[in-house]
C-alpha positions in Angstrom: 118.7 140.5 43.1 119.8 141.2 46.6 121.8 144.6 47.2 124.5 144.5 49.5 124.2 147.0 52.5 127.2 149.2 51.4 126.0 149.2 47.9 122.6 150.6 48.9 124.4 153.3 51.0 126.4 154.4 48.2 123.7 154.4 45.8 121.5 156.5 48.3 124.5 158.8 48.3 124.7 158.8 44.5 120.9 160.2 44.3 121.9 163.2 46.6 125.2 164.0 45.1 125.7 166.5 42.1 125.7 164.6 39.0 129.4 165.5 38.5 130.0 163.6 41.7 128.0 160.5 41.1 130.7 158.7 38.9 131.6 155.2 39.8 134.8 156.0 41.5 133.2 158.3 44.0 132.2 157.0 47.3 129.9 158.5 50.2 132.9 159.4 52.2 134.5 161.6 49.3 132.3 164.7 50.5 134.8 165.0 53.6 138.0 164.8 51.7 140.3 167.9 51.8 141.6 170.5 54.3 139.3 172.3 56.9 140.0 174.9 59.3 138.1 175.6 62.6 135.8 178.6 62.2 136.9 180.3 65.3 140.3 181.9 65.8 140.9 181.9 69.4 143.2 184.4 71.1 145.6 183.4 74.0 148.7 185.1 75.3 148.9 187.6 72.4 148.9 184.8 69.9 145.9 183.4 67.7 145.0 179.7 67.2 142.9 177.5 64.7 142.6 173.7 64.4 143.5 172.6 60.8 142.1 169.2 59.8 143.2 167.3 56.7 140.9 164.2 55.6 142.4 161.9 53.1 141.3 158.4 51.9 142.7 155.7 54.0 142.5 151.7 53.2 139.3 150.9 51.6 136.4 152.9 50.1 134.8 153.5 53.5 137.7 154.6 55.5 138.9 157.9 56.1 142.4 159.4 57.5 141.9 162.4 59.7 144.9 164.5 60.7 144.3 167.4 63.1 147.0 169.8 64.1 146.5 173.2 66.2 148.3 176.2 64.2 149.5 179.2 65.9 148.8 182.9 63.9 150.2 186.2 64.5 147.0 187.8 62.9 143.9 188.1 64.9 141.9 186.7 62.0 144.0 183.7 61.5 144.8 184.6 57.9 147.9 183.5 56.2 150.1 180.6 56.9 150.1 179.5 60.4 152.7 177.6 62.1 151.7 173.9 63.5 152.1 173.9 67.2 152.7 170.1 67.6 155.3 167.9 65.7 152.8 165.0 65.6 149.2 165.7 64.5 146.4 163.9 66.1 145.7 161.0 63.5 142.6 159.0 63.3 141.5 156.2 60.8 137.7 156.2 60.6 135.4 153.6 59.0 132.2 154.6 58.0 129.4 152.6 59.6 125.9 153.9 58.5 123.8 157.2 58.9 121.5 158.5 61.7 119.3 161.8 61.7 120.5 164.5 64.0 117.9 167.4 64.3 117.2 168.1 60.6 120.6 166.9 59.3 121.7 163.4 58.0 124.9 162.5 59.6 127.5 159.7 58.9 128.2 157.4 61.8 132.0 156.5 61.8 134.1 154.2 64.2 138.0 154.8 65.1 140.4 154.0 67.6 142.5 156.7 69.2 146.3 156.9 68.9 148.0 154.1 71.0 144.7 152.3 72.1 142.5 149.6 70.9 139.3 151.3 72.3 136.7 151.4 69.4 135.4 155.0 69.5 132.1 156.2 67.7 131.4 159.7 66.4 129.2 161.5 63.6 130.2 163.3 60.6 128.2 166.0 58.7 128.9 168.2 56.0 127.2 170.5 53.6 130.2 170.9 51.3 131.4 174.1 52.9 131.1 173.3 56.5 132.1 170.2 58.5 131.2 168.9 61.9 131.7 166.1 64.2 129.6 164.5 66.9 129.8 166.0 70.4 131.6 163.1 72.2 131.3 164.8 75.7 127.5 164.8 75.3 124.9 162.0 75.4 125.2 158.9 73.5 122.7 156.7 72.0 122.0 153.1 72.9 124.9 152.1 70.2 127.3 154.6 71.9 127.1 157.3 69.1 126.7 160.9 70.0 123.2 162.1 69.7 124.1 165.9 68.9 126.9 167.6 66.9 129.7 169.5 68.4 129.5 173.3 68.5 133.1 173.6 66.7 132.5 174.1 63.0 135.1 173.5 60.4 135.4 175.6 57.0 136.5 174.0 53.8 140.1 175.7 52.8 
C-alpha cells in the first residue's frame, strides 16, 4: 500500500505527540493553535508594547490563519489587558509544506502570501508547546527560499 506524503507527515507527528493529542482529528499544525504573546515587553515613549498573535485553523487541515497585532500596556511588564494599536491586524494564511532541521530543532516549513499581494513567501514555524518562533526572514535563505535560522523573537503561549 502506498502512503500519501501528507499522510506520512501526519503519522510521523502522531508518534511524537502525547497520546492525548494523537487522535484522528488532530493534525500536525494543531500544535500552533492558540494565542501567543511576544516574550519581550518593549518600552517606548513612556508606554510598553508587546505583539499578540492568534493562530486558528483556516481552510484545510494543513492551513493556519495567523493574526498579529501590536498591543500597548501601561504596566512595564506588559501585564493585564493591553490595547491593540492597529485596527486591522496583520493576517496571513499559511500552508504547511514539510519539515527541515534548524540547529537541533525540527521546524515546519510554511508558505503564505502577504496582505494584498500574490507573492508567495516562505517561513519556518517551531514550537515546544510553551514557546513559538518563526523563521528569520531577514537572514539567509536555503536553495528553496526558506530561512535557514529562527528569528530571535520568542512568543509565549497565553
